[in-house]
C-alpha positions, 0 to 999 in steps of 0.5 A: 270913410275914413271920417265914416270910420272913426265916427262909427268907432267914437259911437261904438266906443260911447256905446259901451262906456254906457253899458259898463255905467250900467254894471257894476254896484248901479246894476243893483234892485236897491242902493248898497252905497251904505255897505260901500261905506261900512264893510272897509271897517267893519270890525271882526266877529265870530259865529255867535254874534251878537249883531246891531242893525245898522252895523256890518262885520267881518266875519272868521267863517267855519267849517260848516259841518262844526255851526249849529243851526237853529233849523237845517239851512234851506239849501243844503251847504255843500262839504268844504264849506264855511257858515257862522250863526248871529243874533240880532234884534229887529226893529219893531217895524221888521224889515232887514236888509242883508248884503254880503261881500261874497257868495253863501246863503243867508236863511233868517231863523225868528220863532224857530221857523226860517222866514222866506226872503222878500227880495234879492238882488244879487252882482257878481260885477260890484267889487266887494258886495255880491248879494243883498237880501231883504227880509220882512219879519216881526219884532224881536229876536232872530238869527243871522245864519250863513252856510255854503261861503267858498271863503274863510271869512266874509263880510255882513252888514244887517241894515233896514231898507230904505 
């Protein structure tokens, strides 16, 4: 009887470990290893910054009611939250992957209009990375709008999808 209980306990422990291994950063729909490498050394940035594809920044966000958005955020931000805007030059293939360290809404504006996201992945169990959103855009200028953040700082990675 004791042997059966020990075997069941071992099986349950292995099953729990296997389930835990599927959580965390591996639960994203696509890899976030580049973000994990970029976020610790991300340089500081303020709203209005010009961003480069392939980099991450550590934004100091402003009170959302003081940010001048190109277009109203698709999801109206709650009072007392934070936001920022940034410009970016989209590569000719037109795809961007924007990843955030914490919760906030992301809009991308091109030609005066918000562009719907093409794909989204969010995980609450990945330390340092909360969500990653992909956009299909035209090559050229775009505005990234962040809104609804609960904290005044937020890391953002601007990448092309792998």
